[in-house]
C-alpha positions as CSV (number, residue, x, y, z in Angstrom):
1,K,115.1,37.9,140.2
2,E,112.3,35.7,139.2
3,M,111.3,38.0,136.4
4,D,114.8,37.8,134.9
5,E,114.3,33.9,134.9
6,I,111.1,34.3,132.9
7,V,112.6,36.6,130.4
8,A,115.8,34.6,129.9
9,E,113.7,31.4,129.4
10,F,111.5,33.4,126.9
11,I,114.6,34.7,124.9
12,K,116.2,31.2,124.9
13,R,113.1,29.5,123.5
14,T,112.5,32.4,120.8
15,I,116.3,32.0,119.8
16,L,116.2,28.3,119.5
17,K,113.4,28.5,117.2
18,I,115.5,30.8,114.6
19,P,117.1,28.8,111.9
20,M,120.8,29.2,111.7
21,A,120.7,30.7,108.2
22,E,118.4,33.7,109.7
23,M,120.1,34.2,113.0
24,M,122.3,37.1,112.1
25,T,119.5,38.9,110.1
26,I,117.0,38.6,112.8
27,L,119.5,39.5,115.6
28,K,120.3,42.8,113.6
29,A,116.5,43.5,112.9
30,W,116.0,43.1,116.6
31,D,118.7,45.7,117.3
32,F,118.8,45.2,121.1
33,L,122.4,43.9,121.0
34,S,125.0,45.9,119.5
35,E,127.1,45.0,116.6
36,S,130.3,44.9,118.8
37,Q,128.3,42.5,121.2
38,L,127.5,40.4,118.3
39,Q,131.1,40.4,117.2
40,T,132.1,38.7,120.6
41,I,129.9,35.7,119.8
42,N,131.2,32.6,117.7
43,F,128.3,31.9,115.3
44,R,129.9,28.5,114.4
45,K,129.3,26.9,117.7
46,R,126.4,24.3,118.3
47,K,123.1,26.0,118.6
48,E,122.6,25.3,122.4
49,S,125.9,26.9,123.4
50,L,125.4,29.7,121.0
51,V,121.8,30.3,122.6
52,H,123.5,30.3,126.0
53,D,126.1,33.0,124.9
54,L,123.3,35.2,123.6
55,V,121.0,34.9,126.7
56,M,124.0,35.9,128.8
57,L,124.6,38.9,126.6
58,C,120.9,39.8,127.1
59,E,121.2,39.2,130.8
60,E,123.9,41.7,131.0
61,K,122.0,44.3,129.0
62,H,119.0,43.6,131.5
63,A,116.5,42.7,128.7
64,N,113.0,42.9,130.0
65,V,109.7,41.2,128.7
66,N,109.1,43.9,126.0
67,D,112.6,43.3,124.6
68,A,111.9,39.6,124.2
69,A,108.6,40.3,122.8
70,L,110.0,42.3,120.2
71,L,112.5,39.5,119.3
72,D,109.3,37.2,119.0
73,I,107.7,39.7,116.7
74,I,110.5,40.0,114.4
75,Y,110.7,36.1,114.3
76,T,107.1,36.0,113.4
77,Q,107.5,38.4,110.7
78,F,109.9,36.5,109.1
79,H,107.8,33.2,109.3
80,R,104.5,34.8,109.1
81,H,103.1,31.9,106.7
82,Q,103.3,29.5,109.8
83,K,100.1,31.2,111.2
84,V,96.7,31.3,109.8
85,W,95.3,35.0,109.4
86,D,91.7,36.0,109.7
87,V,90.6,39.2,108.2
88,F,88.5,41.6,110.2
89,Q,86.7,44.5,108.7
90,M,85.6,47.6,110.9
91,T,82.8,50.3,109.8
92,K,82.2,53.8,111.0
93,E,78.7,55.2,111.7
94,P,77.1,56.8,108.7
95,G,78.1,60.5,108.7
96,E,80.9,60.0,110.9
97,D,83.9,62.1,110.1
98,I,87.3,60.7,109.3
99,D,89.4,61.5,112.2
100,L,93.0,62.5,111.8
101,F,95.0,59.2,112.7
102,D,97.8,59.4,115.5
103,M,99.6,56.2,115.7
104,K,100.9,57.2,119.2
105,Q,97.3,57.5,120.4
106,F,96.0,54.3,118.8
107,K,98.6,52.3,120.7
108,S,98.1,54.0,124.2
109,S,94.3,53.7,123.7
110,F,94.4,50.0,122.5
111,K,96.7,49.0,125.5
112,K,94.6,50.8,127.9
113,I,91.3,49.1,126.7
114,L,93.1,45.6,127.2
115,Q,94.7,46.3,130.6
116,R,91.2,48.0,132.1
117,A,89.6,44.8,131.1
118,L,92.3,42.3,132.1
119,K,94.7,42.7,135.2
120,N,97.4,40.4,133.4
121,V,98.1,41.2,129.8
122,S,101.2,42.2,128.0
123,V,101.1,44.3,124.7
124,T,103.8,45.1,122.4
125,F,104.0,47.1,119.3
126,K,106.2,47.1,116.2
127,D,105.8,49.6,113.5
128,A,106.2,48.0,110.0
129,E,106.3,49.1,106.5
130,E,103.3,51.0,104.7
131,N,101.8,52.5,108.0
132,A,101.3,49.0,109.4
133,V,101.8,48.3,113.1
134,W,102.4,44.7,114.3
135,I,100.7,43.9,117.9
136,R,101.6,41.0,120.0
137,I,99.4,40.3,122.9
138,A,100.0,37.7,125.6
139,W,97.1,36.8,127.5
140,G,96.7,36.2,131.3
141,T,93.9,36.1,133.7
142,Q,92.7,38.2,136.7
143,C,95.2,35.8,138.7
144,K,97.6,34.3,136.0
145,K,100.6,36.0,134.5
146,P,100.4,36.3,130.8
147,N,101.4,33.3,128.8
148,Q,104.3,34.4,126.5
149,Y,103.7,31.3,124.5
150,K,100.4,31.4,123.0
151,P,100.3,35.2,122.1
152,T,97.9,36.5,119.5
153,Y,99.4,38.7,116.7
154,V,97.5,41.7,115.1
155,V,98.6,43.6,112.0
156,Y,96.7,46.7,111.6
157,Y,97.2,49.2,108.6
158,S,96.6,52.6,110.1
159,Q,93.6,54.4,108.3
160,T,92.0,51.5,106.8
161,P,89.1,49.6,108.2
162,Y,91.1,46.3,108.1
163,A,93.0,44.1,110.6
164,F,94.7,40.8,110.3
165,I,94.5,38.6,113.4
166,S,96.3,35.2,113.8
167,S,93.8,32.6,114.6
168,S,94.2,31.6,118.2
169,R,92.6,28.9,120.2
170,L,91.6,31.7,122.9
171,R,88.3,32.4,121.3
172,S,87.2,34.2,124.4
173,S,89.7,37.1,123.7
174,I,88.4,37.9,120.3
175,P,85.6,40.2,121.5
176,L,87.9,42.2,123.7
177,L,90.5,42.4,121.1
178,G,87.9,43.5,118.4
179,Q,86.7,46.3,121.0
180,A,90.3,47.4,121.5
181,L,90.8,47.8,117.7
182,T,87.6,49.6,116.9
183,V,87.9,52.1,119.8
184,A,91.5,52.8,119.1
185,S,91.2,53.2,115.4
186,K,88.0,55.1,116.1
187,H,85.6,52.9,114.2
188,H,82.1,51.8,115.3
189,R,81.9,48.0,115.0
190,I,84.0,45.1,113.6
191,V,83.1,41.8,111.9
192,K,85.3,38.8,110.8
193,M,85.3,38.2,107.1
194,D,84.9,34.9,105.5
195,F,88.5,35.2,104.6
196,R,91.6,33.4,106.0
197,S,94.9,32.1,104.8
198,R,98.3,31.5,105.8
199,Y,99.6,33.9,103.2
200,L,99.3,37.2,105.0
201,D,100.7,39.3,102.1
202,S,98.1,37.5,99.5
203,L,95.2,38.3,102.0
204,K,96.5,42.1,102.3
205,A,96.9,42.3,98.4
206,I,93.3,41.3,97.9
207,V,91.8,43.2,100.5
208,F,93.5,46.4,99.5
209,K,93.2,45.4,95.8
210,Q,96.9,45.7,95.1
211,Y,97.5,42.6,93.0
212,N,99.4,44.5,90.3
213,Q,101.8,46.1,92.8
214,T,102.4,43.2,95.2
215,F,103.2,40.6,92.8
216,E,105.5,41.5,90.0
217,T,103.5,41.8,86.6
218,H,104.6,39.8,83.9
219,N,103.3,39.9,80.4
220,A,101.5,36.6,79.5
221,T,100.2,37.6,76.3
222,T,102.8,35.9,73.9
223,P,101.5,36.3,70.2
224,L,99.5,33.2,69.0
225,Q,102.3,32.3,66.4
226,E,104.8,32.0,69.0
227,R,102.8,29.8,71.4
228,N,103.4,25.9,70.6
229,L,99.8,24.6,70.0
230,G,101.3,21.1,69.9
231,L,99.3,20.2,66.8
232,D,99.9,17.6,64.3
233,I,101.1,19.1,60.9
234,N,99.0,16.4,59.2
235,L,95.8,17.4,60.6
236,D,93.0,18.7,58.6
237,S,93.6,22.6,58.1
238,R,89.9,23.4,59.4
239,I,90.5,21.6,62.7
240,I,93.8,23.4,62.9
241,H,92.1,26.6,62.4
242,E,89.1,26.0,64.7
243,N,91.6,24.9,67.5
244,I,93.3,28.1,67.2
245,I,90.1,30.0,67.6
246,E,89.1,28.2,70.4
247,K,92.4,28.5,72.0
248,D,92.5,32.2,71.6
249,R,89.0,32.5,72.8
250,V,89.8,30.4,76.2
251,Q,93.1,32.5,76.5
252,R,91.1,35.7,76.3
253,V,88.4,34.8,78.6
254,T,90.9,33.7,81.1
255,Q,92.9,36.9,80.9
256,E,89.7,39.0,81.1
257,I,89.0,37.3,84.5
258,F,92.3,36.6,86.0
259,G,94.3,39.5,84.5
260,D,97.8,38.8,83.1
261,Y,99.6,39.2,86.5
262,P,100.7,36.3,89.1
263,Q,98.0,35.6,91.2
264,P,98.0,36.2,94.9
265,R,98.6,33.0,96.9
266,L,95.8,31.2,98.5
267,E,95.7,27.6,99.7
268,F,92.1,26.9,99.8
269,A,88.4,27.8,99.2
270,Q,85.7,26.1,101.0
271,Y,81.9,25.9,100.0
272,K,79.0,24.7,102.1
273,L,76.1,23.8,100.3
274,E,72.5,23.7,102.0
275,T,69.8,22.7,99.5
276,K,66.3,21.4,99.8
277,F,65.5,18.3,97.7
278,K,63.1,18.8,95.0
279,S,61.3,16.2,93.2
280,D,58.5,16.2,90.5
281,L,57.6,12.7,91.4
282,N,55.3,12.6,94.4
283,R,57.0,9.4,95.7
284,G,60.5,11.0,95.7
285,I,62.5,9.4,98.6
286,L,63.8,12.7,99.9
287,A,61.0,14.9,99.1
288,E,59.4,14.8,102.4
289,R,62.6,15.5,104.2
290,K,62.4,18.6,105.9
291,E,66.1,19.1,106.6
292,P,68.1,20.6,103.8
293,L,70.9,18.3,102.3
294,R,74.4,19.7,103.4
295,C,77.6,19.0,101.8
296,L,80.9,20.8,102.1
297,V,83.5,21.0,99.0
298,K,87.0,22.3,99.8
299,F,89.4,23.1,97.0
300,S,93.1,23.1,98.1
301,S,96.3,23.9,96.2
302,P,99.5,25.3,97.1
303,N,98.6,28.0,94.9
304,L,94.7,27.8,94.3
305,L,94.3,30.9,92.1
306,E,97.1,30.3,89.8
307,A,95.7,26.5,89.6
308,L,92.3,27.9,88.8
309,K,93.7,30.1,86.1
310,S,95.5,27.3,84.5
311,L,92.3,24.9,84.3
312,A,90.7,26.3,81.0
313,P,94.0,26.7,79.1
314,A,95.1,23.3,80.1
315,G,91.8,21.9,78.5
316,I,90.5,20.4,82.1
317,A,87.6,22.8,82.3
318,D,85.4,25.0,80.1
319,A,85.9,28.8,79.9
320,P,84.8,30.8,81.6
321,L,85.0,29.0,85.0
322,S,81.9,29.2,87.3
323,P,82.0,32.5,88.9
324,L,81.9,30.8,92.4
325,L,85.5,29.8,91.7
326,T,86.7,33.0,90.0
327,C,85.0,35.7,92.5
328,I,87.4,35.1,95.2
329,P,89.4,38.2,94.8
330,Q,86.5,40.4,94.2
331,K,84.3,39.1,96.8
332,R,87.4,38.8,99.2
333,M,86.5,35.7,100.7
334,N,87.2,32.1,100.5
335,Y,84.5,30.7,102.8
336,F,81.3,30.6,101.0
337,K,77.7,29.2,102.1
338,I,75.5,28.3,99.1
339,K,71.9,28.3,99.9
340,D,68.5,27.7,97.8
341,K,67.4,31.2,96.5
């Protein structure tokens, strides 16, 4: 009986998080309550009593922890940008063959590894598009039941060396999670990349180099005559000519670097600088200092790559921009350490 109360509370808290506008979509995607059961519910009621009615239906159908966890995964898929995602990359040993991948085997192996190491852990899987699987792990300890309210989410694309893991305060669970992923996906080792963002879809697009497909392409190359250069008609024609040539160069360089598709969305890039102070004068104040100078620069924007792309055309920066700013998609990282050569 106690188990039912835990599940009821878990379902109740999950449904309370769902915005009313998404309620029906998420419940249908969950596919636990039938169409006819949902029709018995009055969705115009106040949320508290609506939640009460839904929980009663779930109790009648004997919902278990796994059913509740699936509802939570679906809610999280809709609100994936509320999490911060880290990218992990796995590698195989040189000469290791590429094995045939079996999703069923992956899931059972993954679960076994966690359960062998931890008595209390609950693992739920949900298949998603493009051979992806969403994994939800609720962690317990040897003597405590799993905490369903602080889970870790993993999105793994089968037959790729990449996994996206929601940042969690439970740092101690990461090595075990990494072990389960590498063994289950038949890799050898796993490392955390210097790449994280709220925008899971953008991380995925950059890691798999799918910018053109994932983000609609749009043709930014309007002919020069059509662009309004905002120049005063009475200006000297030579200045106009030079302006047009320079604008054209900036446009061309920007397009070469960024392409003519919308940029994947990232919200920041961080640069840690460590440099020794060098001085030609023997009496330089910092010349004797053994410790390097350290500073941290962080660029933030609702859409950082689009913002960087617009700097030179707007006349705010010279073209081309520093490779440190433009290499984010190629290097697949947004945390940088800059040291003396």
